[in-house]
Structures are given as structure tokens and as C-alpha cells.
C-alpha positions as CSV (number, residue, x, y, z in Angstrom):
1,M,65.1,-16.6,-62.5
2,S,61.3,-18.2,-62.5
3,L,60.2,-20.2,-60.2
4,I,58.5,-23.4,-62.2
5,Y,55.8,-25.7,-61.2
6,L,55.7,-29.2,-63.0
7,I,52.4,-30.8,-62.8
8,A,52.1,-34.6,-64.4
9,G,49.7,-36.3,-65.8
10,L,47.2,-38.8,-65.1
11,G,48.6,-42.3,-63.8
12,A,51.9,-40.4,-63.8
13,D,53.9,-39.0,-61.4
14,T,57.0,-36.9,-61.3
15,R,59.0,-39.1,-63.4
16,V,57.3,-37.8,-66.1
17,Y,59.6,-35.4,-66.5
18,N,62.9,-36.9,-66.3
19,N,63.7,-35.9,-69.7
20,I,62.9,-32.4,-69.5
21,S,66.0,-29.9,-68.3
22,L,65.3,-26.3,-68.7
23,G,68.7,-25.1,-67.3
24,D,70.0,-23.7,-63.7
25,E,68.7,-20.5,-64.1
26,H,65.1,-21.6,-62.8
27,E,63.7,-22.9,-59.5
28,V,62.2,-26.2,-60.5
29,I,59.4,-27.8,-58.2
30,V,57.8,-30.9,-59.3
31,V,54.4,-31.4,-58.3
32,D,53.2,-34.8,-56.8
33,W,49.2,-35.6,-57.1
34,V,47.4,-35.4,-53.6
35,E,44.6,-38.0,-52.4
36,P,41.5,-36.1,-53.7
37,D,38.4,-36.0,-51.7
38,L,35.6,-37.7,-53.7
39,N,33.4,-34.8,-53.6
40,D,36.2,-32.5,-55.2
41,T,35.9,-30.7,-58.3
42,L,39.1,-29.7,-60.8
43,I,38.6,-26.3,-58.7
44,T,38.8,-27.5,-55.5
45,Y,41.5,-29.7,-56.1
46,A,43.6,-26.7,-57.5
47,Q,43.1,-24.8,-54.4
48,K,44.5,-28.0,-52.5
49,L,47.9,-27.9,-54.9
50,I,48.1,-24.3,-54.2
51,Y,48.1,-24.8,-50.4
52,Q,50.1,-27.7,-50.5
53,Y,53.1,-26.6,-52.6
54,D,52.9,-23.0,-51.4
55,I,52.4,-22.1,-55.3
56,Q,53.5,-18.3,-55.4
57,E,52.0,-15.5,-57.4
58,N,53.7,-14.8,-60.8
59,S,55.4,-18.4,-61.4
60,V,55.7,-20.1,-64.4
61,L,52.8,-23.7,-64.3
62,T,53.9,-26.5,-66.7
63,G,51.2,-29.5,-66.9
64,N,51.3,-32.2,-68.7
65,S,47.8,-33.9,-70.1
66,L,45.7,-33.8,-66.9
67,G,48.3,-31.7,-65.4
68,G,47.8,-29.0,-68.3
69,V,44.3,-28.9,-67.2
70,V,45.2,-28.5,-63.4
71,A,47.1,-25.9,-64.3
72,V,44.8,-23.9,-66.0
73,E,42.3,-23.9,-62.9
74,I,45.4,-23.0,-61.1
75,A,46.1,-20.1,-62.9
76,K,42.6,-19.1,-62.8
77,L,42.7,-18.8,-59.0
78,I,46.2,-16.8,-58.5
79,P,48.0,-14.7,-60.9
80,V,51.0,-16.1,-62.5
81,E,53.7,-15.5,-65.3
82,K,53.1,-18.2,-67.6
83,V,50.9,-21.4,-68.0
84,I,52.6,-23.6,-70.2
85,L,50.5,-26.9,-71.4
86,I,52.0,-29.9,-73.0
87,S,49.6,-32.6,-74.7
88,S,46.7,-31.2,-72.8
89,I,43.5,-29.1,-73.0
90,K,42.5,-25.7,-71.9
91,T,39.2,-25.5,-72.9
92,N,36.3,-28.1,-72.6
93,D,35.7,-27.5,-76.4
94,E,38.8,-28.7,-77.0
95,A,38.1,-32.3,-75.4
96,P,37.8,-35.0,-77.5
97,R,34.0,-36.3,-78.3
98,Y,34.4,-39.5,-76.7
99,F,34.2,-37.3,-73.4
100,K,30.7,-37.3,-74.2
101,L,30.3,-40.8,-75.0
102,F,31.7,-41.6,-71.5
103,R,29.5,-39.3,-69.8
104,T,26.6,-40.8,-71.1
105,L,27.9,-44.2,-70.6
106,P,30.2,-43.9,-67.6
107,I,31.3,-47.6,-67.7
108,Y,34.6,-46.6,-66.1
109,K,32.6,-46.4,-62.7
110,L,32.0,-50.2,-62.8
111,I,35.7,-50.5,-62.8
112,P,37.8,-51.5,-59.7
113,G,40.1,-48.8,-59.3
114,K,42.9,-51.6,-58.7
115,V,42.2,-52.4,-62.1
116,F,42.9,-49.2,-63.7
117,N,46.6,-49.6,-62.5
118,S,47.0,-53.1,-64.4
119,M,45.7,-51.4,-67.7
120,G,49.1,-50.1,-69.1
121,G,49.6,-52.8,-71.8
122,M,45.6,-51.9,-73.2
123,V,46.0,-48.1,-72.9
124,K,49.7,-47.5,-74.2
125,P,48.7,-47.9,-77.9
126,L,47.0,-44.6,-77.3
127,F,50.1,-42.8,-76.0
128,G,52.5,-43.7,-78.9
129,H,55.2,-45.5,-79.3
130,M,57.9,-46.3,-76.3
131,S,61.2,-47.3,-75.7
132,K,61.6,-50.2,-74.0
133,E,63.0,-48.0,-70.9
134,D,60.3,-45.6,-71.4
135,A,57.4,-48.7,-71.7
136,W,58.7,-49.9,-68.1
137,L,58.6,-46.4,-66.5
138,F,55.3,-45.5,-67.9
139,G,53.7,-49.2,-66.7
140,D,55.4,-48.4,-63.1
141,M,54.1,-45.0,-62.7
142,L,50.8,-46.5,-63.1
143,R,51.0,-49.4,-61.0
144,K,51.6,-46.7,-58.3
145,S,49.3,-44.4,-58.7
146,S,46.5,-44.0,-56.4
147,P,43.3,-46.2,-57.5
148,V,41.1,-43.7,-55.4
149,F,42.9,-40.7,-57.3
150,M,42.3,-42.6,-60.7
151,K,38.9,-42.9,-60.5
152,W,38.0,-39.3,-59.2
153,A,40.3,-37.9,-61.5
154,M,38.6,-39.7,-64.6
155,Y,35.6,-38.6,-63.6
156,A,36.7,-34.9,-62.9
157,I,38.0,-34.2,-66.4
158,L,35.2,-35.8,-68.0
159,H,32.8,-33.7,-66.4
160,W,35.5,-30.5,-66.4
161,K,33.8,-27.0,-67.8
162,N,36.0,-24.4,-68.6
163,E,35.6,-21.3,-71.1
164,V,38.2,-19.1,-69.5
165,I,42.0,-19.2,-71.0
166,P,44.3,-17.6,-68.8
167,P,46.3,-14.8,-69.9
168,N,49.9,-15.8,-71.3
169,L,48.8,-19.6,-72.1
170,Y,51.0,-21.3,-74.0
171,H,50.1,-24.6,-75.8
172,I,52.0,-27.6,-77.3
173,T,50.5,-30.7,-78.8
174,G,51.6,-33.2,-81.0
175,D,49.9,-33.9,-84.7
176,K,49.8,-37.7,-83.5
177,D,48.2,-37.5,-80.4
178,L,45.5,-40.4,-79.9
179,V,44.1,-38.7,-76.6
180,F,43.8,-35.0,-77.4
181,D,43.1,-34.6,-81.3
182,Y,45.4,-31.5,-82.3
183,K,42.6,-30.5,-84.7
184,R,40.2,-29.5,-82.0
185,I,42.8,-27.5,-80.5
186,K,43.8,-24.1,-81.0
187,G,46.5,-21.6,-81.2
188,A,49.1,-24.4,-80.2
189,T,52.4,-25.0,-81.3
190,I,52.1,-28.3,-83.3
191,V,55.1,-31.0,-82.9
192,K,55.1,-33.3,-86.1
193,G,55.1,-36.5,-85.0
194,G,54.3,-35.9,-81.4
195,T,52.2,-38.1,-79.4
196,H,50.5,-38.0,-76.0
197,I,53.9,-39.2,-74.4
198,M,55.9,-36.8,-76.7
199,I,57.5,-35.4,-73.5
200,F,59.6,-38.7,-73.3
201,D,60.5,-39.3,-77.2
202,K,60.7,-36.0,-78.3
203,A,62.2,-34.4,-75.2
204,T,64.8,-32.3,-76.7
205,E,62.1,-30.3,-79.0
206,I,60.2,-29.9,-75.9
207,N,62.9,-29.0,-73.9
208,N,64.0,-26.5,-76.9
209,L,60.3,-25.3,-77.1
210,L,60.0,-24.4,-73.3
211,K,63.3,-22.7,-73.2
212,G,62.1,-20.4,-76.1
213,I,58.9,-19.9,-73.9
214,L,60.9,-19.0,-70.4
215,K,62.8,-16.3,-72.8
216,K,59.8,-14.4,-73.9
């Protein structure tokens, strides 16, 4: 039996894994975001999650989007069995070019934190087509996200510098992901038609890929 930690993405909570089913033979723990200190880096934040959730060595870390980045940082701090990224990046070389623009022109700093929570309609086109139910869930997760966390996380990921790929890392990304371009990502399993929220609309395919990775 594997102990599996599921880490959500920016603007999401544990409900992002509602359609993910890994079978009864695994113990699954969903990780919710904890409030960061403003001076936290992704490294110190990963340390907080390890402590908060008592993340065990030789477990499996699965992270979606920002959660994948945090999973990489956790895996650099403790030895884990596997790291699985979904719609994410593993090094700063895979980060999109627009990250540099937002570092140079940090317009997001001028936006009040609470405004981020009501931007679902604006950012939804980047995430891909959603069913009515998934669109409601996406909006509700965004509305209920901590404004403090949202602003901190945007700064943290834009300034993330990582060149270390943990051992036994598996990467799943979609060829229609408008947030993280699959052409910049190395060594990933490509899901045809997969968008940034393929964890919702291609859950059956994602589940099959995850189960195959867990058997390795």
C-alpha cells in the first residue's frame, strides 16, 4: 500500500481531485493550503506542509499545477517513492515566457487580494472548456481561496528558481494547456486535447495514467 499525498493548484482546493480515484489499495491524503508568511519561499512553504501534514518519507507526492511545484520542493527535502506532476512544471526552464514579463512588470502587485477571488470569468478561457458543474466548482474554489495566499503564491512561483529534478519523477501534461506550454516541458507524458484543467474533463485518462505509474 502506498501513502499518497494530493496537492492542489493555485486558486484551487482539495476538490480539484474529486474525479481522481486511485483504488482502495492506497491511503490517500489530500493536502489543503496553509496560510503563508509573506517572507516564505516555496522552499520554506514546502517545509511547513511537511510539518503540518506529517508527510512521510517513501510516500508518493502528486501535485496539480502549483501543487506540482510544491511537490518538487518537498521531494528535495525528504526522500519520497515517487513524484507525479499534472499540468505543472518541474524546473524554471519549463516556466512560460510570460513569467519573465510579470517579474519585470509586476502588475499583479497592484491588484487587491480579494479581486483575485472574483477573476474566475477572466482566467477561465486559459484553463480550457469546462462542463457547467466543473465551471461552478472552479469558480467556487477561486472565491473561497485566501487572498493572502493567492498574492503570495503568484509572487513565489514567478520567482521560483529550480534546476533539480527529484528521482522517480513522472510528468503528465496536456497539449492544449495554455498555462504551461507542453513544448517547453521535457520528458512528459502528453495527453492529447488535455488542457490545464484536464484533471476534471479527462479524469478517466488521468486515473489510468496514475494507476500505471503507481504500479511501477
